[in-house]
C-alpha positions in Angstrom: 29.7 -10.4 180.3 30.9 -6.9 179.8 28.6 -4.4 178.1 30.8 -3.9 175.1 30.9 -7.5 174.0 29.1 -7.9 170.6 27.3 -11.1 169.9 28.1 -12.9 166.6 26.2 -15.9 165.3 28.0 -18.1 162.8 25.6 -20.5 161.0 28.1 -23.3 160.3 31.6 -24.7 161.0 33.7 -22.6 158.6 37.4 -23.2 157.7 39.7 -22.5 160.7 41.3 -19.4 159.0 38.1 -17.5 159.7 37.3 -18.9 163.1 40.8 -17.9 164.3 40.2 -14.3 163.3 36.8 -14.2 165.1 38.1 -15.9 168.2 41.0 -13.4 168.5 38.7 -10.4 168.3 38.3 -9.3 171.9 35.0 -7.4 171.3 33.1 -10.5 170.0 31.2 -13.2 171.7 30.9 -15.9 169.1 28.3 -18.6 169.0 28.5 -21.2 166.3 26.1 -23.7 164.9 28.8 -26.4 165.3 28.0 -28.7 162.5 29.0 -29.4 158.8 25.3 -29.6 158.1 23.1 -26.6 157.6 21.4 -24.9 160.6 17.7 -25.6 160.8 15.3 -22.7 160.4 14.3 -22.9 164.1 17.9 -22.9 165.3 18.8 -20.1 162.9 15.9 -17.9 164.3 17.1 -18.8 167.9 20.8 -18.2 167.1 20.4 -14.8 165.6 18.5 -13.3 168.6 20.1 -10.2 169.8 23.1 -10.7 167.4 25.1 -7.7 166.2 26.8 -9.7 163.5 25.8 -12.8 161.4 28.1 -14.9 159.3 26.1 -17.1 157.0 26.3 -19.4 154.0 24.4 -19.4 150.7 22.2 -22.3 152.1 20.8 -19.9 154.8 17.8 -18.0 153.7 18.2 -14.5 155.3 14.7 -12.9 155.0 12.6 -10.5 157.0 11.7 -13.2 159.5 15.4 -13.7 160.3 16.1 -10.0 160.5 13.1 -9.6 162.8 14.4 -12.4 165.0 17.8 -10.8 165.2 16.3 -7.5 166.3 17.7 -3.9 166.1 21.2 -4.8 167.2 22.1 -6.4 163.9 24.7 -4.2 162.1 26.3 -6.6 159.6 25.8 -9.8 157.7 28.8 -11.5 156.2 28.2 -14.3 153.7 30.8 -16.9 152.7 29.9 -16.6 149.0 30.1 -14.4 146.0 26.3 -14.8 145.3 23.8 -13.0 147.5 20.5 -14.3 146.1 19.8 -16.1 149.4 19.4 -12.7 151.1 16.4 -10.3 151.1 18.6 -7.4 150.0 15.8 -4.8 149.9 14.8 -5.7 153.6 18.5 -5.5 154.6 19.0 -2.2 152.9 15.9 -0.7 154.5 17.2 -1.6 157.9 20.7 -0.1 157.2 22.5 -3.4 157.7 25.9 -3.7 156.0 26.7 -6.8 153.9 30.0 -8.4 153.2 30.6 -11.1 150.6 33.6 -12.9 149.0 34.0 -12.0 145.3 37.4 -12.2 143.5 38.9 -14.8 145.9 37.0 -17.7 144.4 37.2 -16.6 140.8 40.1 -18.8 139.8 38.9 -21.9 141.5 35.4 -21.6 140.0 36.8 -20.9 136.6 39.1 -24.0 136.8 36.2 -26.2 137.9 34.0 -24.9 135.1 36.6 -25.7 132.5 37.1 -29.2 134.1 33.3 -29.7 134.0 33.1 -28.6 130.3 35.9 -31.0 129.3 34.5 -33.8 131.3 31.0 -33.3 129.8 32.2 -32.8 126.2 34.6 -35.7 126.2 32.3 -38.0 128.2 34.8 -38.7 131.0 32.3 -39.9 133.7 30.8 -42.3 131.1 34.3 -43.5 130.2 35.2 -44.2 133.8 32.0 -46.1 134.2 32.6 -48.3 131.1 36.1 -49.2 132.4 34.6 -50.3 135.8 31.6 -52.2 134.4 33.4 -54.1 131.7 32.0 -52.1 128.8 35.5 -51.5 127.4 36.2 -54.1 124.8 38.4 -53.4 121.7 39.2 -50.0 120.3 36.2 -48.8 118.3 36.4 -45.7 116.0 33.2 -44.0 117.2 32.9 -45.3 120.8 32.6 -42.6 123.4 33.3 -39.8 120.9 32.6 -36.4 122.2 33.2 -32.8 121.1 36.4 -30.8 121.1 37.1 -27.1 121.7 39.6 -26.6 118.9 38.0 -24.5 116.2 34.8 -24.1 118.1 32.5 -21.2 119.0 32.1 -20.7 122.8 29.3 -18.6 124.2 29.5 -17.2 127.7 26.4 -15.8 129.3 27.6 -13.2 131.8 31.2 -12.0 131.2 31.8 -10.8 134.8 34.8 -11.8 136.9 34.2 -15.5 136.7 33.0 -15.5 133.1 36.1 -13.6 132.0 38.3 -16.1 133.9 36.6 -19.0 132.2 37.1 -17.3 128.8 40.8 -16.7 129.5 41.3 -20.4 130.3 39.4 -21.7 127.3 41.1 -19.6 124.6 44.4 -21.6 124.6 42.4 -24.7 123.6 42.1 -23.1 120.1 38.6 -21.7 120.4 37.8 -19.8 117.2 35.1 -17.4 118.3 34.1 -16.2 121.8 30.6 -14.8 122.0 29.2 -13.2 125.1 25.9 -11.7 126.2 24.8 -9.7 129.2 23.4 -6.3 130.1 26.3 -4.4 128.5 29.3 -4.8 126.4 32.5 -5.1 128.5 35.7 -3.3 127.8 37.8 -6.2 129.1 36.3 -8.6 126.5 38.9 -7.4 124.0 41.5 -9.5 125.9 39.8 -12.6 124.7 38.5 -11.2 121.4 35.0 -11.5 122.8 32.1 -10.5 120.6 29.1 -8.9 122.3 26.0 -10.4 120.7 22.3 -10.7 121.5 21.4 -13.8 123.5 19.6 -15.4 120.5 22.7 -15.2 118.4 24.9 -16.7 121.2 22.5 -19.6 121.7 22.1 -20.5 118.0 25.8 -20.1 117.0 27.7 -21.6 120.0 29.1 -25.1 120.2 29.6 -24.7 123.9 27.4 -22.5 126.1 28.6 -21.6 129.6 26.3 -19.9 132.0 28.2 -17.6 134.4 25.7 -14.9 135.3 24.3 -14.0 138.7 20.8 -15.0 139.7 18.4 -12.1 139.3 14.7 -11.8 138.4 15.8 -11.4 134.7 18.0 -14.5 134.7 15.6 -16.8 136.7 14.5 -19.6 134.4 16.4 -18.0 131.5 17.5 -21.4 130.1 14.1 -22.9 129.2 12.5 -24.8 126.4 12.7 -21.9 123.9 16.4 -21.4 124.8 17.3 -25.1 124.3 15.3 -25.3 121.1 17.6 -22.7 119.5 20.8 -24.5 120.4 22.6 -26.7 117.9 22.0 -30.4 118.5 25.7 -30.9 118.8 26.1 -28.2 121.4 27.2 -28.7 125.1 25.5 -26.7 127.9 27.4 -25.9 131.1 26.1 -24.1 134.2 28.3 -23.1 137.2 26.3 -20.1 138.2 23.0 -20.8 140.0 20.6 -23.7 139.5 17.5 -21.5 139.2 18.8 -19.9 136.0 17.8 -23.2 134.3 14.4 -24.8 133.9 15.5 -28.4 134.7 12.4 -30.0 133.3 13.1 -28.3 129.9 16.7 -29.3 130.2 15.8 -32.9 130.8 13.5 -32.8 127.7 16.3 -31.3 125.6 18.9 -33.8 126.7 16.7 -36.9 126.4 15.2 -36.0 123.0 18.6 -35.2 121.5 17.8 -31.5 121.1 21.2 -30.8 122.6 24.2 -33.0 123.0 25.1 -32.9 126.6 25.0 -30.8 129.8 27.3 -30.3 132.8 25.9 -28.7 136.0 27.7 -27.7 139.1 24.5 -26.1 140.4 20.9 -27.4 140.6 17.5 -26.7 142.2 17.2 -27.9 144.8 20.7 -28.5 146.3 21.3 -31.3 146.9 19.5 -32.7 143.9 17.4 -35.7 145.0 19.0 -39.0 143.9 15.9 -40.0 142.0 15.9 -36.8 139.9 15.3 -37.6 136.1 18.5 -35.7 135.1 20.6 -38.3 137.0 19.2 -41.1 134.8 20.9 -39.5 131.7 24.3 -40.5 130.5 24.8 -37.1 128.7 24.3 -35.1 131.9 27.2 -34.6 134.3 26.1 -33.2 137.7 28.5 -32.0 140.4 27.6 -31.1 144.0 28.3 -27.3 143.8 32.1 -27.5 144.2 33.1 -24.5 142.1 35.1 -22.9 144.8 36.2 -26.1 146.5 40.0 -25.9 146.8 41.6 -25.9 150.3 43.3 -22.6 149.7 40.2 -20.8 148.2 37.9 -21.9 151.0 40.5 -20.8 153.6 40.8 -17.4 152.0 37.0 -17.1 151.7 36.6 -17.9 155.4 39.2 -15.3 156.5 37.7 -12.6 154.2 34.2 -13.3 155.6 35.5 -13.0 159.1 37.3 -9.7 158.3 34.1 -8.3 156.6 32.2 -9.2 159.8 34.6 -7.4 162.1 34.7 -4.3 159.8 31.0 -4.1 160.0 30.9 -4.6 163.8 33.6 -1.9 164.4 32.0 0.5 161.9 35.2 0.6 159.8 35.9 -0.4 156.2 35.1 -3.9 155.1 37.5 -5.6 152.7 34.6 -6.6 150.4 31.4 -4.8 151.1 28.3 -5.1 148.9 27.3 -1.7 147.7 23.6 -1.7 147.1 
C-alpha cells in the first residue's frame, strides 16, 4: 500500500451513487461494513482504527470512544443525514475534525412524507384500510371513520427551518386559515406562508394540527410532555417527523388513550425501531412509520453522493459541499 492512501471506513452499505464516487477516488482505501443492518459497537471501534475519514449514519453513535479508537489520523466525519444529534459535536470540535452532513437535499422528500403522515393520521387511512381487510366495512354510515380536515384549520409548526418551511408551503393550498410557528427567533421567510410567530403555549393551545419539525437539542429534548399535551385541544392532531426524543412517549400514550388529544402520527420514535409490543402500537389513533422521511430513491441517491463528496473534501483539505459550521 502506498504511503499516500487514506483509509476510509463506511459504516453501512450506502446507495451506489456514493460508493461509486468513493471507489473512483485514487487516494482512498475504502473499507465498508457490508450490510444493510447497523454495524455493531465492537465492529465500529475496530473499523475506525487508523481511519482518516468516516462515513456514518444516524444510527451510529460517534462519541469520544469512537474518536479515540480512530486515533489522530481522523480528519473528517461525513454523516448521511441532516441531523447530527448522534455525534459528540464538542469532542469532534475539540479535536479539529471537520463534519459533513446532508441538509437541503432531503427537505422536499421529508416535507412530502410529513404531509402524507398528517393526512393519513387526520383522515384515519390506516384504520380504514384495516376495516376493509377485516370485514368491518358494512353499509355507509354518517359518522363512521370520520376524521379532521385541514380546510379552515389552524396549523402550528414547531421549528420553521428548511423542512418546517417546506411543510408549511405544502399545507397552505389545503385551505389552512392560520399558520402559527414557534422557535428561537422569528423567521423572515415566514411571510411567504403568512406565518405568525407565537409563544409555544399559544401555538399548542390554538392549533388544530401540530407538526414538530425542530432539531433535537438539550432545549427540545422531551419538549412534548404531559404539560404540552394537556394544553392541546382534544380535537387536535399531533405529528412528529423530527426526532423521537423530542416527545415523551409515555405522556403521549396517556394523552391519546385518555382522549386528551385526537390522534398522533410519528415518523420517529425512541428507540428506533420501536419494539413491536410498545403501548403506542396498541392504539388505533396513533400512526407510526419506520423513519422513512427521506426515503425516495432519488433523495437517498443524492444524499449518498453528497456524503461521499463531503468526505473527499475533508480528506483533501478542500471545500466540502455541505460542511457543518460549529
